[in-house]
N, C-alpha and C positions, 0 to 999 in steps of 0.2 A: 459233709463230704470232705474226703482226705484229698486236697487238691495239692499239687506240686508241679513247678515249672522246670523244664529241662531245656539247657541252651547248648548250641554247638555253632561253629563258624566252618564252613566249607572253604577249602583252599586246594591247591594242586596236589598236596600229598594225602588229601582226605581218602580213606580207604574203607571197603566193605566192613572189614573186622573191626574197624574203629566206631562205625555207625550201628552195625547189626551185631556180628559176632564173627570171631575167627581166632586162630592160633597166633600166639606171639612168644618170643623168648621170655623166660622168667627172668625177672630183675631181682637182684639181692636175695636169691633162693637160698635156703639152708641146706646143709649137707643131706643128701639122700633123697631131696624134694625132686619133683619132675622138672625138666629142663624147659619145658613150655607150658604155658597157661592160656585158657581160653578167655578172650575178652568179652565183657559184657559191654555192648556197645550202647550208644546214647539212645538209639531207638528202642533197643530191647529193654534197657532200664525204665524207660518211659512208659513203655507197653506193661511190663510187669507191674508198675506202680499203678497204673490205670485198672488192671485186671484184679488188685486187691480189694478188700471189703470197702465199699464206699469210695473206691479210687477213681480219681480223674487226673490227667495229666496233660500238659500244655508243652509241647516240644517246639522251640524256636530255633529256626535254621537261618542265620544270617548269611549273606552272600553266596547263596544256593548255586548261582551260575558261575561262580569262581573256582568250583571244584567239579570233579567228575561225578556229577549228582546220579546219573543213571547207574554208574558202576557201584557208588557207595550204597544206593538203596538195594541193587541187586534184585532178587525175587521179590522183595517187599514192595515193589512197584506195583504188582497186581493187586495188592491187598490195602492200599492206603485210601481208596475211595470209600466213602461213607456206606454204600449200599454192599460192599464188600467185606465188612467187619463182622465180628462176632455180634450177637444180640446183646441188649443191655444187661441181661443176667448172665452174661459170659457163654450162652449155649451156641451151638453151631446152627448156622441157618442154611437154607438151601444155596443161598447166593454167596456165602462166605468163602473167600479165596484163602487158600493155605499156600505157603511157600517152604521151601526146605532150608533149614538153617543148622548150625552145629550149636547144640545145646550146651550152654556154659556151665551147667549143673553136671550133666552126665557125661558130657563128650560125645553123645550120639548125634546123628542127623536126625532132626524131628520135623514135623510137620507143625508150622505155627501160623496163626492168625492174628490180626491186630484187634484190640478190644473196641468196644463201642465208644468209651469215653476217653480216647485218646485224640487230642487236637493237634494238628501239626500247622505252624504258622512259619512261612519261608518268606524271606525279602532279598530282593535283588535290584540291581540298577540295570534296566533293560537296555540302556543306550551305552553301556560301557562297552567300548571297541576293544579292549584288551583281552576279552574272553569270547569264546565261541557261544552262539546261541543254543539254547537248551533244545533237547530232543522234542520234536513236536508232540509225540505219542505221551511223553512224560509231562508235558505241559497241560495236555488235556485232562489230566487227572487232578488239576487245581481249580480252585475259583478265584479268579484274578480279582484284584482289587487295586486300582491305579490311585497313586497319591499325587496330588498336583500342587503346585506352588500356591500358597493361601495368603494372599495379601491381608485378609482380616487377621489372621494368626500373627503375623508380623506386628500390624497396628497394635494389637492387644498387648504383645510382648512390650512394645515401646511406650505403651500408655497413651496412644493417640486415638483420637474418636474417629469418625467417619471422614473420608477424604473430602476436603473442602474445596472450593474454587479459588482460593487464594493463590497468588503468584509468590513463588519463593523469593524473599529478599535477597539482594546482592551480597549482603553480609549477614550470617545468622545472629539475631537479636537474642535467641534462647536455644536451649536444648532441643525444644520441640521443632524449631526450624531445621536443625540439623537432622533430627529424625524424620522428619517429613521429607527432607531431600534423599535421605536413604532408601526410604520407601518408594518414592516416585522413580529414583534411579533404578532400583532393583527391578520394578515392574517394567520400565522402559527397556533395559539390557535384556530381560527375558523375552520381551516381545521381539527384539531383533535375533535373539538366538532362534526362537521358534520360527521366524520367518527365513532365516539363513540355513539352519541346519535341521530343524524340525522340533515339535513340542516336546519330545522326550528327552531333549537335550538341556532343557531349561534347569536352573539351578534352584533348589529348595530354600524356602525362608529359613530353614534350620541354620544354614551357613551365617547368617547375621545375628543368631541368638546364642546367648551364652549364660552363664550363671552371674553375670554381671548385668545389672538393669541400668542402662545408659541414661535413663531419665532421672536416676538418683545422684548423677554425678554433676560436677561444674562442666562448662561448655567445653573447655579445653579438654578435659579428661574424657568426655563424651566423644569428641572428635577423634581422639586417639583410641578409643574402643571401636569406633566406626572403621578406622584404618586397619584394624585386624580382620574383621569381616570382610571388608571389601579387598584386602590382598587375596583372599581365598576366591572372591568372585572374579577378580581380574586373571588370577591363575587358571580359573575354569574356562573363562572367554579365550584365553590363549591356547588352551588344550583343545577346545571345540573346533576353533578355527585355525588349528595348527597349520603352517605353510601358507595361510591365506591372510595376508597383512590387511588387505581391503576388508575382508570379512571382521577382523579384529577392529579395525578402525570404524566400521559401520556399527558394531555392537557398542562401541565407546562413544558414538556420536562424533567422530573425528572426521568425517567426510564433508559435510555441509552444516555442521553443527555451529553453536556460538562461538564467537571469538574468544571468550574467556575460557574455553575448555583448555586444561593444561596438555591435552594430548592434539597432536598435529599430524597428518599424513602428508608426507612430502614425497616428490618424485625425483628420481636420479637415473643415471644410466650406469650398467656395467657391461663392458664389452659391447657398447651401442645398444643393449637391450634396455628397454624400460625397467626400472625397479622401483618399488614402494617402500618406504620406511616409516615406521610409527615413531614419532618423537614424543617424548613426555617424560614426567618423573620416573625414576627407577622404582620408587616406593611411594606410598600414600603417607602423608604427614599431616599434621594439625593444620599446617599453613596452606595446604592444597587439597584436601579431601573435600571440603563443602563445595569448593568450586567445580571439582570434578563431577561430584554428585548432581549438582545444580545443571552442569552441561549435559550429563548422560540423560537427564530427565526433560530436557528442553530440545526437542526435535527440530523446532522452527527458528533456533537461533536467537 
């Protein structure tokens, strides 16, 4: 089978002409050539490949909720469901849904249907507050698959075994101690996020994974690597609980947590009103990251 992967990323300027087809000004045209050309959009190109002999195409759309998805799909929305496609041999079925589009080859408006072996995979962050929710009728045409934070995946990446009952030492004696603290802290912080904002706001295990395997490094280098990932976790917590200092403190176990937590919630007043302030290091460093992780994962102090 002739398989091919097509990729696109939706954004605010994504347009129907770029995804399906449409007219756009010609660039670097030769003398006498037309001033306009018809774009072969990503969906069209993937569909045409899948319609070829033994063809199959996978279309990956990242950040689908960051663009005007309904407008980008246009009439193709009615045709994306599996039972609305052409038959596997390319023949029209009674259920096949056609939609009008501008033919990039002839320039005519034609009736078009999507092939049987076109597969569309779209990804989005449902909890992203910076974009509007997708249209419900549009969402109904997809088979949802939720991806959850996976402790086992992070343990595998770190080269750790199953979680044990051992208490984290005051000072890391090995890289494994630091990595165990990272896993435990990540689980605890996510639990607080899920409780305070909802499970969809948790941060995935991928934020603590990279092309560097920390278990292959020396202890100090491994701690430095953890600082990079945990700076992202901290930024996520501050964004999720933006404007809620107590919420940030709760996620970082700085309310009633252990005394060795480098983060402390303090109370002060402004114009006779009570104010909260989270005090602690501006950035994680090799000399404070382990204490912070150990504190995050130790709810009883």
